matplotlib code that plots the C-alpha trace (Angstrom):
import matplotlib.pyplot as plt

x = [49.1, 50.4, 46.9, 46.3, 49.7, 49.2, 46.2, 46.5, 45.8, 42.0, 40.6, 39.6, 43.1, 44.8, 47.8, 51.2, 52.7, 54.9, 58.5, 58.9, 62.4, 64.9, 67.1, 64.0, 62.9, 66.4, 66.4, 63.0, 64.3, 67.3, 65.1, 62.7, 65.6, 67.1, 63.8, 62.9, 59.1, 57.5, 55.5, 58.4, 58.3, 61.1, 63.8, 64.3, 66.0, 66.2, 69.4, 72.9, 74.1, 76.7, 80.0, 79.1, 82.1, 84.5, 82.8, 83.1, 86.8, 87.4, 85.6, 86.8, 88.2, 84.9, 82.8, 85.0, 84.7, 81.0, 79.7, 79.9, 78.4, 75.6, 74.9, 74.9, 72.6, 70.2, 70.1, 69.0, 66.1, 65.3, 61.7, 60.9, 60.4, 63.6, 67.0, 70.5, 72.3, 75.8, 76.3, 79.5, 80.2, 78.2, 75.1, 75.6, 74.3, 77.2, 75.7, 72.3, 71.2, 67.5, 64.4, 63.2, 59.7, 61.0, 63.9, 61.5, 59.5, 62.6, 63.9, 60.8, 62.1, 65.7, 66.7, 69.4, 73.1, 74.2, 71.7, 72.3, 70.2, 71.8, 69.2, 69.4, 68.5, 66.0, 64.8, 64.8, 65.8, 67.9, 71.0, 71.1, 70.0, 72.5, 75.3, 74.1, 73.6, 76.7, 74.8, 72.3, 69.0, 65.6, 63.2, 59.8, 57.0, 55.7, 59.1, 60.3, 60.2, 59.2, 55.7, 56.8, 59.2, 56.7, 56.1, 59.7, 60.9, 64.7, 67.6, 71.1, 74.3, 77.5, 80.6, 83.5, 86.1, 86.6, 85.5]
y = [-9.5, -7.0, -5.8, -4.9, -3.1, -1.2, 1.1, 1.9, -1.7, -2.3, -5.7, -6.3, -5.8, -9.0, -10.2, -9.3, -12.1, -14.7, -14.9, -17.9, -19.3, -19.6, -16.8, -14.5, -15.3, -14.5, -11.3, -10.2, -10.9, -8.7, -5.9, -6.1, -6.1, -3.0, -1.2, -0.9, -0.8, -2.6, 0.5, 2.9, 5.6, 6.0, 8.4, 11.5, 10.1, 13.4, 14.5, 13.9, 10.4, 10.6, 8.9, 7.3, 8.7, 7.5, 4.0, 3.8, 4.6, 2.1, -0.6, 0.5, -3.0, -4.7, -2.2, -2.6, -6.3, -6.4, -3.8, -5.9, -8.9, -6.7, -5.4, -8.9, -10.2, -7.3, -8.0, -11.5, -10.3, -7.0, -5.9, -7.9, -4.8, -5.6, -4.4, -5.7, -4.1, -4.1, -3.2, -3.1, -5.1, -2.7, -2.8, 0.5, 0.3, 1.1, 0.5, -0.3, -1.4, -1.8, -1.3, 2.3, 1.4, -0.3, 2.0, 4.9, 2.7, 1.5, 5.0, 5.8, 3.3, 4.4, 1.3, 3.1, 3.9, 5.8, 4.3, 1.7, -1.5, -2.9, -4.6, -2.0, 0.7, -1.1, -4.2, -7.6, -7.4, -9.5, -7.3, -6.7, -10.2, -11.9, -9.9, -10.7, -14.5, -14.7, -16.7, -16.3, -15.1, -14.6, -12.1, -12.3, -9.8, -10.2, -11.6, -7.9, -6.6, -3.1, -2.9, -0.3, -2.8, -5.7, -5.0, -6.2, -9.7, -9.8, -12.3, -11.5, -13.3, -12.0, -11.9, -13.6, -13.9, -13.0, -16.5]
z = [-109.0, -111.6, -112.2, -108.6, -108.4, -111.6, -111.5, -115.3, -116.2, -116.3, -115.3, -118.9, -120.2, -121.3, -119.1, -120.5, -122.8, -121.3, -122.6, -124.9, -124.3, -121.4, -123.0, -123.3, -119.7, -118.4, -120.4, -119.0, -115.5, -116.2, -117.6, -114.6, -112.1, -113.8, -113.2, -116.9, -117.3, -120.3, -121.2, -120.8, -123.5, -126.0, -124.7, -126.8, -130.0, -131.8, -130.1, -131.3, -131.8, -129.2, -129.9, -133.3, -135.1, -132.3, -132.3, -136.1, -135.9, -133.1, -135.1, -138.6, -139.5, -138.4, -140.4, -143.5, -143.5, -142.5, -145.0, -148.1, -146.3, -145.0, -148.5, -149.9, -147.2, -147.8, -151.5, -150.7, -148.5, -150.4, -150.6, -147.4, -145.2, -143.3, -142.5, -141.6, -138.7, -137.3, -133.7, -131.6, -128.5, -126.3, -128.5, -130.3, -133.9, -136.2, -139.7, -141.2, -144.6, -145.3, -147.2, -147.2, -146.2, -143.1, -142.1, -141.6, -139.1, -137.5, -137.0, -134.9, -132.2, -132.6, -134.6, -136.5, -136.3, -133.2, -130.9, -128.3, -128.3, -125.1, -122.9, -120.2, -122.8, -125.0, -123.0, -124.5, -128.1, -130.5, -130.3, -126.6, -125.6, -128.0, -126.4, -122.9, -123.7, -126.0, -128.6, -131.5, -130.3, -132.0, -130.4, -132.1, -131.5, -128.0, -126.8, -126.7, -123.2, -124.3, -125.7, -128.3, -129.9, -130.3, -134.0, -134.6, -135.4, -134.9, -135.0, -133.9, -133.3, -131.6, -133.8, -131.9, -134.6, -138.3, -139.3]

ax = plt.figure().add_subplot(projection="3d")
ax.plot(x, y, z, "-o")
ax.set_aspect("equal")
plt.show()
């Protein structure tokens, strides 16, 4: 049915991938219900990173405790074309530590401090979906709702307490 309703999809185009888990299916449903289109272009990310300084101040204790853990984790996975991110409870990325070859690719989809990765902004993704589901989530390739993010493989977990 989607092909008939979307004139830009040709009959020879493969159907969109199916979400792989219950959490991913719920996320896709939330994204669709919000009106987010899988082929939506990335909003202008060249503008100012609104509110990052204020969010860093509000989360200063979390950032202070998390930074050495993030650096240690990154050392363990260094040279794997990856990065470690810290986001606040709204999905705004506060800190990033990563391999230079990957951080430049990640920046092209706004996967960097100051940008929100909440589901309503970036579709199904590990950060936003883990926050919505309130448990650890892996979002692998085609599980991402937005086509532009399907090159990513991500795992996120919400932090509920210092322990």
